C-alpha positions, 0 to 999 in steps of 0.5 A: 118726238113729242113734236109729232103730236102737233102734226095736223096729219097725225091728228087727222089720221086718228080722227081728232085731238080727243081721239089721239089723246084717248089712244095715247092713254090706252096704249100708255096704260098697256105699256105700263101693264107690261105690253111690249113696245112695237118700236125700238124703245132704247133710250125712249120714255113710255110717252115717246114710245107711244107717240112713235108707235102711233106716228108709224101707224103701228097703233090704231083705234079699232073703230068697229070694236069701239062703236065709234064712227070712223073719221071721214077721209078728206 
């Protein structure tokens, strides 16, 4: 599951390693504050839940709201 973090496709989809790290931190904090997981969390740690949510495309960076430039499509 955590091996997905090494996926170049996943890193490219969110706009780089820094943005992936920021997205993981933001979503992890949301889960710790009581947000419901968007994937089946049975037997998974919070970190594994976050990575799976990102890998399945259920969690994304809202580029408009954040004021961050959206990554270029290759």
